Structure formats: structure tokens, C-alpha cells
N, C-alpha and C positions, 0 to 999 in steps of 0.2 A: 507067469505068475504062480503056477502050481507049486513051485518050490518054496513059496512064501506063505502058503496056506490055501484054503478052499477058494476056488474060482470056477465059474461055470459059464458056458457059452451064452445062455440067455442074458446074463448080466452084460457081457460085452456087446451083444447084439442090441440090447435095450439102450445102452449108452450111445451107440452109433445112431439109432433111430431118434433118440432125444436130441442129439446134436444136429441132425438134419431138420428137425421140427422147429428148433429155436433160431435158425438162421433168419436173416432179414433181407429179402423175403424168404419164407420157408421153402425148403427143398421137398419136404414130405408133409402131407396134411396130418392133422391130429386124428386119433381114433374116433373121437366124437364126430368129426366132420365126415368120416367114412361111414360111420353108423347111420348118420342122417341121410346118406345117399343110397342106402340099401332099399331095394324094391320090395314089393309085396311078398314075393316068393322067397325073399332072402332074410326075412325076419327070423332070428334064432335067439332063444333064451336057454341058458344052461345054469342050473342051480340058482335061479333067480337073477342072474347077471345077463345084461343085454350083450349078446355076441354077434349081432347083425353085422353083415359085411357085404359090400357090393361085389358081385362076381364079374361084372362087365367093366373092365378098366377104361373103356372108351368114354364112359360117363364121367370120368374124373378129369378135372381141369389140370392142364400141365403147369408145372411150376414156372414162375417168372424169374427165378433166380438164375442169373447168367454167369455166376462166378466160376472160374476154372476149378477142376478137381483138386489141383495142388493147393489152391487157396482154401478150399473147404476143409481139406485135411489138416492144414495148419491151424485153422480156426477151431476144429474139433479138439485137437490136442490142447490148445490154449484154454478152451472152455472147460474141459474136464479137470485141468490142473487148478483152476480157480474156483470150482464149485465147492460149496459147503455140503459135502455128501452126507454127513451125519445130521446136519440141521435142516435138510431139505428133503422133500418127497418128489422124486422125479416121476412125473405123471405123463405117460405116453398118451393117455386118453385126453388130457387137457393140453398137452404139448408144451409144458413148462415145468420149471422147478418151483414147487410150492413150499414156502417156509413153514416149518413145523411149529416154531416158537409162536407164531402169530395166531395159532389155533385154527386148525382146518375143520371145515364142516364134517360132521360124523359120516355123512354118506360118501365122502371121498376116501376115507381110510379106516373106517371102523373095523376093528379086529386085526389090523395089520401090525405085525411085529417089527418094531423099529430096531435099527442097528447102526453100525458104522457107515453103511451105505443103504439107502432106501430107494429101491426101484420097483415101482408098482406094476403088477400085472394088469394090463389094460382090460382084460376080460374076467378078472377076479380081483376086485379092488381091495380085498382083505389079504391078498398074498403079496409078500415082499420077495421078489425074485432073487434079490441079493442078500437074503437074511443070513446066509451062512458065511458071508464074506467077512473076514476079520479086519481089525483095525490095522494090523501090519500090512495086509494085502492092499487096503485102501491107500495107505501111505505110499507103498511101493508103486501103485498104479499112478498116483498123482505125481510122484517124482519122475516116473518114466514119461508121462505126458508133458510135464514141464520141460524136461530135457529135449523131448521130441519137438515141442513148440519152439524152443530156442534154436534147434537145428534147422527147422523149417524157415527160419528167418535168415539163414546164412546163404551165401552164394553157392556153397557146395550143394545145397538142395535145389536151388533155382536154375543153375547153369551147368552144362556139361564140363567136366574137368578137362583142361588142356593137357594134363600130365597123365591121363589114363587112370586116375583114381576113381574109386566108387563115388557115385554122386546120385542126386535125386532120391528115389525111394529105396534104393538098394541098402544103404546103411541102416535104414529104419527096419528093414526086413531081416537083417542078420541078427542072430542070437547074441546079444551083447547088453551090457548095462547101460543105463542112460548116461552115466558119466563118460563112457567110452565114446559115445556120440559127440558129446561136447568137447572132449579132448581133441577130436578131429576138426572142430569148428574154429577157424582162425578169427581173431579179433583184429580188424584193420586198425593201424596206427597212423597218426598224422605224419606228414612228410617232414623229415628233419635229418641232419647228419646222424649216422647210425650211432656213433659214440655218444653224442649228446642225448639221443633218444634213450639209449640203454641206461645212461646215468640218471636221467630224469625218471625213468621207470622205477629204478631202485629207490629213489627218493620217495616216490608215491607209495610203493609197497611198504617200505620200512617206516617212513615218518607219517604219511597220511593215513595209512591203514593199520599200522602197528604190526606188520608181519615180522616174524623172526626169520631172517635169511640165513640159512645154515651153511649152504655151500654154493659155489658158483662154478660154471664150466664155460669154456669158450671153444669155438671152432674157428680156426684160421684157414684162409685160402689165399693163394696167389691171385693177383688181378687177372692174369692170363688164363687161369685154370677154370673159370666158370664158377657157377654157384650151385650146381647140382650135387647130390650126395655121391660120394665115391664109394666103391666097393671096399669091404673090410681089408682085403689084401693089398690095396693100393694106398692105404693111409701112410703118410710120411713118418710121423712119430706121434707118440702119445705121452704126455707129461701129466702125472697125477698131482693135482693140487690138494693133497690130503692132510696138510698141516704137519707132515713129518719133516724133521730136520735133516735134510740131505745136503751133503757137501757138493762142491762144484765138480769134483772128480767123479763122484757117483752119478751125478746128473749127466755128465758128458758121456760116461760109459753107457748109461741107459739110452741116450740118444743115438750113440754109435751102434748099439745092438739093434735098434729099430730102424736104422737107416736103410738097409737093404738096397734094392735097386729102384730108387725113386728118380723121378724127373724133376726138373726145375719147377714145373707147374703142379707139383703134388699138393695134397691137402694135409694140413697139420690139424690134429685133433687133440684136445685136452680132456682128460678124465675118461669119458665113455662115448660109445656110439649112441646115436639118437635112439635106435631101436632097443638098446639095453637100458635106457635111462630109468624107466619106472621101476623095473625089477632090481637093478643094481642099487639105486639110491634108497630103495625101501630097506635094504639090508645094511647100508653103510651107517657107521656111527656119526653123530653130528660133530664129534670132536673129542678131544681129551678132556677129562674132568678138570674143572678150574680154568680152562682155556677157552676164550671165545672162539666159536667156529669160524671158518673162512666165510667171508661175505662177498659182497659185490666185486666183480672184476671190471676194471676200466681199461680202455685202450687209450693211451696217451701218445698222440702222434703229432709232434711239432715239426716246424719246417726244418730245424737243425737235425732232428732225428731222421727225417726222411732223406735228407741229403747225405747223412752218414750211412744210410742203408739199414738202419735199425728201427724197429718198432718196440716200444717199451710197454710191458703189461704190468700194471701196478695193482696190487691187492689191497683193498681197504681192510684193515684189521687192527689188532691191538698194537699199541705203540711199544717201542723198545727194541733191543737187539734181536729178540726172537721173531718179532713181527717183521723186522727188516729182512731177516734171513728167509722167512716164509714168503715174503713178497719180493724176493729178488728178481731182477730183470731176466726176462727170457728173450733172447735175441732171435729174430727170425730173418728170413731172406729179404732182400730188397724188393719192395713192391707188395709185401704181404698186407692183407687187410682182414678185418674181423667179419666173418660170415654169419655167425649165429652165436647166441649166448643164452645160458640157462641158469636158473637159480632154484634152489629148493626152499620153499617158504612154509612157515607154520603159523596158524592162527589159533588163538585160545578163546576168542570171544566173537560173537556175531556182530561184527562192526559194520556189516552191510545193511543191517535192519535198523530203521528209525533214524537214518542219517539226516534226511530232509528236515525232520522235526527238530532234532538236536541242533542242526545248523541254524534254523530259524530262531530258536531260543537264544543262541549265542549272538546272532546278529542284533537281536533286540537288546541284549545286555550291552553290546558294544555301542549301539546308538544312544542308550540311556547314559552310558559313561562318557559320551562325547568322542568316541573313537571313530576312525574312518573305516571305510569298507576295504575288502580284500582286493586292492587294485593290481598289485604286482604278483608275480609268481611266488615269491617268498612269502608274501602276506597270505596268499591263498593256501599255501602249504601249511602255514602256521594255524590257519583257521581249521583246516581239515584234521590236523593233528589234535587240536582241542576237541573237535567233534568226536574223534575216536576215543580220546581220554574219557569224555562224558559217557559214551556208550560202554566202555570197559568198566567204568565205575558202577553203572547201573547193572551190568551183567554180573559183576562180582557180588553186588548186594543181594541180587535175586536168586542166584544159583550157588550151590555148594561147590567148593573147588574140586575140579576133576583131576584125575591122575594122568590123563592123556589129553593132547590138544584136540580141538574140534576138527581141524582139517590140516592135512599136510599135502602140499601139491607142488608141482614143478611148473615154473613159468619159463617159456622158451620164446625167444624173439629171433626171427629170420630176417636178415638184411635183404635177401633176394625178394621175399614176399612182402616186406614191410608190414609184417603182421605178427601177432602174438598168439600162442596156444597155451592152454592151461591143462595139465594132466594131474588127476588126483592120485595120491599115494596112500593116504589114510583118510577115510571118511566113514566112521562107524555109525553116524546118525543120518547119513544120506543128505547132507546139506550142500554138496558140491553143485547140483543144478541151480540152487538159489544163488550161490556165490558167483557162478559163471554168468548168470543172467545179469547180476549187478555189475560185474567187471566189464561186460560188453558195452554198457552205457558209460560207466564211470571212468575207466582208464583212458579212452581216447580224449574225452573232455578234460580230464586231469592233466594229461600231457600237453594239450594245447594251452592250458592255463599256465603251466610251468615253463613252457618253452617260448611264450610270447615275449 
């Protein structure tokens, strides 16, 4: 936190104590309860404040809270992320967050200097321990706690990794941004054929949420080659889908140069390695001026194509000769299948905020107009697209136009894990944790609606 502004150990310690006091049942007693248990020789007053405290811990009743530490930690992150730190007074003496707007009794906070975060010293009620904490630090703190709370709900936090990856507390203790924690947190997807799943996902991102999908990548593997990541030196070939107009001879020469000493079960990768994705895509241009950028890639594998030993990769893009040339077929070995696919997405509006309310209003209008509900996947998609349009209209009316998008991120789907990961590329306002939390709930349900 120090790189974002003033932060002190008492503030962090006070938040942890307050979190333990507000559990149900409480893990720690309030300072008032402790003061009342002080014996005759333990009565202390400093500058007019009651600082009495029991010295014999055996007189204290043990907590009846039986929750595991992992659950308490997750609840702490969730609690801090949701607190109105500016509009509340965190009182360790009373063991609760007292709303300032309601008018606090003067004896509880008289003389205390309010700020973006208000944490009261339990032995000097006029002192705000967090008085020097800035608005930026408070925002950063809550974003980190929100990301950590989302991570604590993942399987990576709750179960040991079978692949030797960091799990449990370790990712929380490593110096990293909250977004990096979430980018390692997979979102489980419903069971469906992989090609149908990816096609439905693109529809949801582009039509239901209004994402601008700038580029797409694929990773191909042979069925006999397994699903694990291959070393860089063992990749079979890499074809760049960068919108450039390449002839068949040039592509053949590129493939020949990359052929090297491959086996039949090698891995084919398009565009970039997974580890290079965030850095490389952040530097790539979205496309040539005046030309729509490359979008979703689909795998079309019909029975006739499989019998002929070819799998066709078709790019959705602009119509016409240039689009046909850009989306030319790439022939792969017999038995090849799609292992993972990724897209670069851009959002210009906070379409994840207020969706339930906007959806409710649209449904009410539909009922009044005599329309039916969203029964099929197509109807559901149309409804969500209208919700997004309403939210974008509200956002455009309330905010001045910005020169850059709110968020740019990469969505990757793995066939082996049947899961999706989201990696931020550009997030100047720190909105990625909110978006990721929304996608965790929205995407699986959206895909189930679209695929049913």
C-alpha cells in the first residue's frame, strides 16, 4: 500500500480486529467488554480516557466461533471490500461500524478528525488512527480486498493444486496486484462441445455485453498429444492471424521454415505463447485504420471434413474478397482438435453495473406490451443485448466521452480444464475486480441459457 500513499500498521491491525469483532458469533470481544472485566488493581485512566484492561486472560470467556481460519480470512476480505469507510466510524470499543450520517453521540467521537477512512482509537476516542490515509489508498485497499475475496471463493484457494501450482494462501502473500490474483482464478464453464462453447461465449461477450473483440487466437493440438503446455522449442508451427494479406506461397514458406524436427503429435500454436499473451497483445495494434479487426475464430469440423483429414478454421470478419483472403482455410493434420482459444476484448461502459434493475424494467415493459418472456437462447440474448444498450445509453448521458476504453482484457478458454480465465491488459480505473466478480456469476449462467 505504501506506494499508493500513507499507510500505517495500526490501521491494518485495527481492521483485522474489527473484522474479528463483527463475526457472528464474534471471534474477539469488544474493548468495552474487556474494560468491564478489569479488576480493582487494573483500573487505569489516561488523559480522561478509560484504559482499563484485564491482565489475566483466564477470566475471559473463549469464543464460540468454530469457523476455520480460511473461512474467516475470506469473510474479512469480503467485509472490508463492502464497508463504507468514509461514511462509517469503525469503533473497536463498540465492536461495530457506526454510521456517521445518522448522527453519533458526541461522547463517541467528539474531536475526531474524519477522513476517507475512520478507525477510532479505542483508548482515545478523539483520535482517528487512519486520519492520514488518502482516498487513493482506501480505493486501492478495497480493490485488493475485493480481488482477494473473489480469489478465496475459488478452488485454487480451497484445494491443493494437482499440477503443482501455487494455491491456498501463497498467491495472497506474493507481491502482486489484485488483478493478477483474479487472472489466475478460472471460471468454470458448463459442459458442452468445445466449439459450441466458444461460439456461444463470443456471442455473449459481443452481443450480450457489448464487448469489442479485436483479435482472436487459437491453440491446436493432436488428439494423441495430450493437453498440457508444450515447451517453446517443441511447437510445431505458428501462424500469425494479424490481418496481413499473405499469399499461399508465403504462408507455405513460413510453415516450412518452422517445421523443424516435429513429431506427428506436436502442438500447433497460432499467434503467441500463453505466457507472452498479456505483454504482446498490449503492444499490438487492433488493426489497420478503416478495417474491422480480426474477431472470433471458430472451428468448423463436419463429418466430411474429418473424413478428408482436414479441419477448417473460419474467421468471422468483414465480407468481401479481403475478408475471404484473411479467413482462408488453414489445413491441419488428421485428428487435430482445438485445445484453447483466446480473444482480446474492450469495454467502454460499465455494463456490469445495474443489469438486474435494467432487466427488470425491460421485462415490465415487455409484459405491458403483451410480449412473451425470454424462453429460448436467442430471446435471452436479445434481452441481454437490450439491457446493455440501456446501460450504455445511461453511461453516455452521465459521463463525458473518454479517449480510452474503461477496460481491455484477454479472455482465454481451455478445453482441458473446461474453464475460462480473464487477464487485464488496460485498467486505469481499477475496475477489473468488479468486472471479474460479475463474470464469475454471469458467464456460466449465460452460456447455459444460450446452449439449452
